[in-house]
C-alpha positions in Angstrom: -19.5 150.3 168.1 -19.4 150.3 164.3 -22.4 148.0 164.2 -24.4 150.1 166.7 -24.1 153.3 164.7 -26.4 152.3 161.8 -28.9 151.0 164.3 -28.8 154.3 166.2 -29.3 156.3 163.0 -32.2 154.1 162.0 -33.9 154.4 165.4 -33.5 158.2 165.2 -35.2 158.2 161.8 -38.1 156.1 163.0 -38.7 158.6 165.7 -38.1 161.8 163.6 -40.0 161.0 160.4 -43.5 160.9 161.9 -42.7 164.2 163.7 -41.5 165.9 160.5 -44.7 164.6 158.7 -46.9 165.9 161.5 -45.2 169.3 161.3 -45.4 169.6 157.4 -48.2 171.7 156.1 -51.0 170.0 154.1 -51.8 170.8 150.5 -53.6 174.0 150.0 -56.4 172.3 148.0 -58.7 169.5 149.1 -61.6 167.6 147.6 -64.1 169.4 149.6 -67.1 171.0 147.8 -67.7 173.3 150.8 -64.5 175.1 149.8 -66.0 176.2 146.4 -67.4 179.7 146.3 -69.7 181.2 143.7 -68.2 183.5 141.0 -66.3 183.7 137.8 -63.0 181.9 137.6 -60.2 182.3 135.0 -58.2 179.3 133.7 -54.7 179.2 135.1 -52.8 178.7 131.9 -49.7 177.4 133.6 -51.6 174.6 135.3 -54.3 173.7 132.7 -53.4 171.0 130.2 -55.1 169.1 127.5 -53.3 165.8 126.8 -54.3 163.8 123.7 -53.4 160.3 122.8 -53.6 158.2 119.6 -52.7 154.7 118.6 -49.7 154.5 116.3 -49.7 151.5 113.9 -51.1 149.2 116.5 -47.6 149.1 118.1 -47.9 151.8 120.7 -49.6 154.9 121.8 -48.2 158.4 121.6 -49.4 161.6 123.1 -49.0 165.4 123.0 -50.1 168.3 125.0 -51.9 171.6 124.5 -51.0 174.1 127.2 -51.5 177.8 127.9 -55.3 177.3 128.0 -57.3 180.4 128.7 -61.0 181.0 129.4 -63.5 181.2 132.2 -65.6 179.1 134.5 -68.8 180.4 136.1 -69.9 178.3 139.0 -72.4 178.6 141.9 -72.3 175.8 144.5 -76.0 176.3 145.1 -76.8 175.5 141.5 -73.8 173.6 140.0 -75.8 172.3 137.1 -75.9 175.9 135.8 -72.1 176.1 135.6 -70.6 177.4 132.3 -67.2 176.9 130.9 -65.7 178.7 127.9 -62.0 177.9 127.2 -59.6 178.6 124.3 -56.8 176.1 123.4 -53.8 177.4 121.4 -53.3 174.6 118.9 -50.2 176.3 117.5 -48.5 175.6 120.8 -48.9 171.9 120.6 -45.9 169.9 121.9 -44.8 166.3 121.9 -41.7 164.4 123.1 -40.4 164.4 119.5 -39.3 167.6 117.7 -39.9 165.8 114.4 -43.5 164.9 115.3 -44.3 168.3 116.5 -42.9 169.8 113.3 -45.1 167.3 111.3 -48.2 168.4 113.1 -47.5 172.1 112.3 -45.9 171.9 108.8 -47.5 173.2 105.7 -49.1 170.9 103.1 -46.7 169.7 100.4 -46.8 171.6 97.1 -49.4 174.0 98.4 -51.7 171.1 99.4 -53.7 170.6 102.6 -51.6 170.1 105.8 -51.5 166.5 107.1 -52.6 167.8 110.6 -52.9 171.4 111.8 -50.6 173.3 109.5 -48.2 176.2 110.4 -50.8 178.7 111.5 -53.7 176.8 113.0 -56.6 178.6 114.6 -57.2 178.2 118.3 -59.6 175.5 119.4 -62.5 176.4 121.6 -64.8 174.5 124.0 -68.1 176.1 125.2 -70.3 174.1 127.5 -74.0 173.7 126.8 -75.0 171.4 129.7 -73.7 170.1 133.0 -75.3 167.0 134.5 -74.0 166.0 138.0 -74.0 162.7 139.7 -75.8 162.1 143.0 -72.7 163.0 145.0 -72.1 166.2 143.2 -68.4 165.6 142.6 -68.6 164.1 139.1 -70.4 165.4 136.0 -71.0 164.9 132.4 -70.2 168.2 130.7 -71.4 168.6 127.1 -70.3 171.4 124.9 -69.4 172.5 121.4 -65.8 171.9 120.4 -64.4 174.0 117.5 -61.2 172.5 116.0 -59.7 173.0 112.6 -62.7 175.2 111.6 -65.3 172.5 112.5 -67.7 172.6 115.4 -69.0 169.4 116.9 -70.7 168.4 120.2 -68.4 166.6 122.7 -69.2 165.2 126.2 -66.5 165.1 128.9 -66.6 163.0 132.1 -65.4 165.5 134.7 -64.2 164.9 138.3 -63.9 167.6 140.9 -60.2 167.4 142.1 -60.0 170.1 144.8 -60.5 173.6 146.0 -58.8 176.0 148.3 -56.6 179.2 148.3 -53.5 179.4 146.2 -50.7 180.3 148.8 -48.8 182.4 146.3 -51.4 184.7 144.8 -54.0 184.2 147.5 -56.7 183.5 144.9 -59.5 181.0 145.5 -58.8 178.1 143.2 -60.8 175.1 141.9 -59.4 172.1 140.0 -60.9 169.4 137.8 -59.9 166.4 135.8 -61.8 165.3 132.7 -61.7 162.6 130.1 -63.3 162.3 126.7 -62.9 161.0 123.2 -63.2 162.5 119.7 -62.8 161.3 116.2 -60.3 163.5 114.4 -61.9 162.8 111.0 -65.0 164.6 112.3 -62.8 167.7 112.4 -61.2 167.2 109.0 -58.0 165.7 110.2 -57.8 162.3 108.6 -54.1 161.8 107.8 -52.9 158.2 108.3 -56.2 156.7 109.3 -56.5 153.8 110.2 -52.8 153.2 110.8 -52.8 156.2 113.1 -56.1 155.9 115.0 -59.1 158.1 114.2 -60.1 158.0 117.8 -58.3 160.5 120.0 -58.4 160.1 123.8 -58.4 163.3 125.8 -57.2 163.8 129.4 -57.7 167.3 130.8 -56.2 168.8 134.0 -57.7 172.2 134.7 -57.2 174.8 137.4 -59.4 177.9 137.7 -58.7 181.0 139.8 -61.5 183.3 141.1 -61.5 186.8 139.6 
């Protein structure tokens, strides 16, 4: 009997698991362009992140995150190429896995000099789109815009993928989500500390959710 008990439990699980899965609700969002409705959307600051990554000494890569992103997306499924995005990124809220590194990014320059990175009171960064070029399927796009960082404005192009759309079950707002990748050179924005030991090229990975207003 002791040997039969585990087999009995296993058999019950084999039967029960598919039933539980079948009864579980699906995710509220889906990669279905038909779910996107025209209008103005606001960035969900709790679920919109800009992840940056640099190479450190050629030994490893390290990354940090900008969160609490705010801004708007104007979109019309009938004319997606006319979409506009305008977002603000609070640089002062940068975070990394190391308190020491985060402090270095935000510390003042030594002896009144220029900070190594952002300094203790950096201005918000801002990205404002200037063009949206979609692929044939309409679920990927190259979004070009002006990025203002550290007081410098430069054009940047992002490769954007449509992630999903639907209704947020908590606040009942229509929501759309995207993922994007891009690269910048930090020296273009006057942040040249440690180059080339710490890479000039910064890889960007963006996860963005927008809620209809």
